[in-house]
N, C-alpha and C positions, 0 to 999 in steps of 0.2 A: 451546268452538269448535265442537261437535259441536249444542250446542244456545244460539245466540248472546242469542237473545232472554230467557234465563232471568236473565242479568245482563248487558245493553249494554254497562254503563261499567265492567264487574269492580271492582265497589265490595264484593260481597259474600262474599268468600272461598269460591266453587264451585268451587274447581281441582281437581277429581278426573279421575283417569285410569283407566282399565278396558281388560281385555282378556279374551277367553274364547275358547276353543279349544285347535287344538294349537301348540304357543310352545316354543321353546328359552327355557332359564332357567340363570342362572349368579349364582352369589353368592360374596361373600368371596374374589372371581378365582377361581372354581372349586375352592378348598380344600373348602368348605362341600357346594356343589349345582353339578352340571356335567353339565344333560341337555340332549340335542340335542332332543328331543320329548316333551313333557308333555302332556294334557290336564287344561289347568286353568282357574279364572277368578283373577282379578287385581282389585285396585282399589286405587290409588293415589291419596293424599294430597298434595300438594306445595304449598310456597311456605310454610312457616310457620317462624315466627323469633319471637325473644324471647330473652333473657337470655344474650346472646350466639352463639347459634345464629341464622347469618344466614340457613340455609335448611336445613330439616328437610322431608325425603321419608320418608312411611310407606306400605310395601305390606302386604295382606295378600293370602294367595295360599292357593288350595283345590284340591288336585290329585286327579283322582278315576283316572286310567288312566295307562297308560305310565309308571309309576315301577320304575324299575330301582334296585337296593339297592346297597352299599358294593361288594360282589364283583360289578359289572354284570350281576347277574343281574334280569330281570323278576320282580315280585310282583305278579301278576294281580288279588290282592285289596287291595292296600296303597292308604291314601287320606294324603294329606299337607296339614298347615295348618301356615302358618309367620308368621311377621311380621317384615318386614325395613325395617331404618330406616336413611338417609343424612342426616349433619348435618353441614353446612359451617363451620366456625369460621374466626377468622383465622389461625387457628397449624396447623390440620389438618383434613381431612375423615375424621369417624368414622361407621365402620359398626356396627350391632349388630343383632344376628338370631339367630331362634331358629326351628327345624321340628319339629315330631312326625311321626313316620310311625306310623299305625297298620295293622299287619300282620296279614290274614286266615289267614297260612301258619304252622303250627306250628313249621316249622325256620326260619325269618325272622326272625320276632318283631318286636314293637314297641321304638322307639329314640327317642331325643330328643338334638337336638344344637344348638349354638350358637355363635355368632363374633364377636368383638370385633375390630376394626381399625383403626390411625389410619393417614392417607397423607398425607405432609409434605414439603416440599422445606426443604433446611438450604442455608444462606447459608454456603459457606465461602471460601479465601482465593482462591483462583484458578476456582472450580467452586462449581455449586448444585448437591447432595447430592440424589434422591429416595431417601426412606425408605417401608417400608410394614411396619408391625409387626401381626400377626395372633395370637389367641388362640383356639382353639377347642378343644370338649369335646364329648363323646358321652355319653351314658348309656344303657344296656341296660336298659330298663324290666321286662322279662319273660326278663333271663335273656342272656348273651353267644353271641352266632352270628357267621357270617361277614359277614352285613349289619349286625347290631347290637352292637356293643361297649363298652367303660367305657374312655375315655382321654382325651389332653390333647395337643394339638399346638402347639406353639409355630413360627411362620415368621417370617422378616423378610428382607425384598429391599431392597439398596442398591444404586444404580446412580447413574453420573454421566460427563460427556460430558469428555473430555481435554482440556485448554487448548488453544484453535487447532485445535480438530477436530469434526469430525461425527460420530465415530464414538462408542460407549458402550461403557461397562465396567461390570461387574454381579457382585453377592456374595451370593448367597444361601444362607440355611442354616435347617436345622430340627432340631425335636427331639420327637421321638412317643413319647411317654411312655404305655404299656398299649399300648392296643388302640383307635385314634379309629376311627370311622367315619363316613362322608358318608351324611344321608339319602336321596341320590337320585344316584346317576352314571350314566350315558349306557352303552349298549351297548361301545363302542369309546372311551369317554375314561379308562380306565385308573384307577388309583389318586390318592388326594388328592395326591398330592405333585407331579403332573405340573408344577407352576409352578415348580419348583426350577431346572432348566434343560432343555435340549434333550437333556440323558444321561436325564434320569427322563419326560420326554413321552412319552404315550402315540402310535403312530404310526397308529391308526386303520385297518391293515392285518391285520384277525384274528388270527392267533396272532402277529404280529410284534411281539415285546415290547421293552419299554425296555432301553438299556444298565444302567440302575441301577433296581432296583424303586422303583416309585412308590405302594407299600403304606404305610401311617403306620402301623407297628405296632412298638414296641419298638425305636427305630433313632433315630441321628442322623446328619445329614452337611450337606456343603455341596456349591455348583458356584461356579465362576470363569469367566467369561467375557468375550469380548473379542468386540464387533460391528463388523464395519470396513462403511462405505457408499459405492458408488462411482455414477458415472453420477446424480447427486441421487436416492439411494435407489431406482433402477431395479434395482440389482446390490445384494445385500449377504451376506457371508459372517461366519458365525461359528465361533471356536472356542473348546471350553470344557472344562475339565478338572472333575473331580467325586471323591465318594467318599461312603460310607454305610458305617457301623458297627453291629452290633445291640447293644443294651444289657441282652439276658437271657441271655448268653454261650452263645447256639445257634451262634455261628462263622460268618457270614454275612457278614463284610465285603468290601467291592468297590471297587476303583477305577477309572476310566475316562476316555478324553477322546475327544472328538467333533470333527469339522469338517462344516458345512453350507454348502452354498452355495444360492442362489435369485437367478432372474431373472426379470425382467416384462418381457413380450412383448405389445403391442399394449397393447388396456384389459381384456382379461380372461384373458390365459393367464399362467400362473406353471410354470416351469422349477426344480426341486428336486431335488437332490442330497443326501445324506447318509452318514456313515460313522464307525463309530466304532468303538474296542479296549477291551473290559473286562478285568479281573483279578478274579474271586472267590477268596477264602478256600478251600484245600484243592481248587482246580480250575486247569485249564488258562487260557491265553488264551483269549478271544473274541471273534472281527471281527465286523462286520454292516454291512449296506450297501443302501440302498433308492433308487430313482429314481422320482421322481414328476413328472406333468405335468396341472395343475389349471385349471381353467377356472372362471372367477368371475361371476357370472351379473349 
């Protein structure tokens, strides 16, 4: 499309895309990589098919600056290379990703991470169920630190719309084995488990933390939520309950519930209010709330 005269009849398979510069980056729905601004160059080969694969997209990435490690700390000397693929089959969309971070820091160290996921729709009796299953792993090639660890993360999302309704029910669960670490996570993105639910997601407000920890280290947990839609989706409310428990005997289990309401005003403004109550093992009840007014460009 940028150079149309190279293949005016679109017969030579020159479907390449590229980007160079500061850009956001999200892979495995944010479980593997979730950066808001990273200096990188990417090359994408699209529309490959065959052998039951309806469409294969492959993206090579080289990042050289603004790489924040798993603990959201910038690594000024880090470089990242990765290969990320998405394949459409009749039964599911499959993503296979791998990334390596070379660190110039003796305290953060190198790390290799990978992710495999399958996203599909399952036909039920009255509903269609949306399923997203992920297997992720990380290997600390130079020894474990807060930024690079050895571990696995199993994650599954299941959601459906109740019969004769526009609302949404979701059930998400995870199991973190040892210390799974992401290659890159933005300063305000929190840990890898933000996708589990609003109880786990980072608020992006400095030190204001999530109701339940979003770090993927020796723990298992789940969340169950119901999302109500009003006024043709211009208003919505989410009620969620969830909990997590450690699997290494450190007694840091917790349960929580949250309620979130948001409403759109005009074309750009969003009003959001969120409140939660959590109870952590060997601690008292902890409440929290936040109010946001957002402007979307």
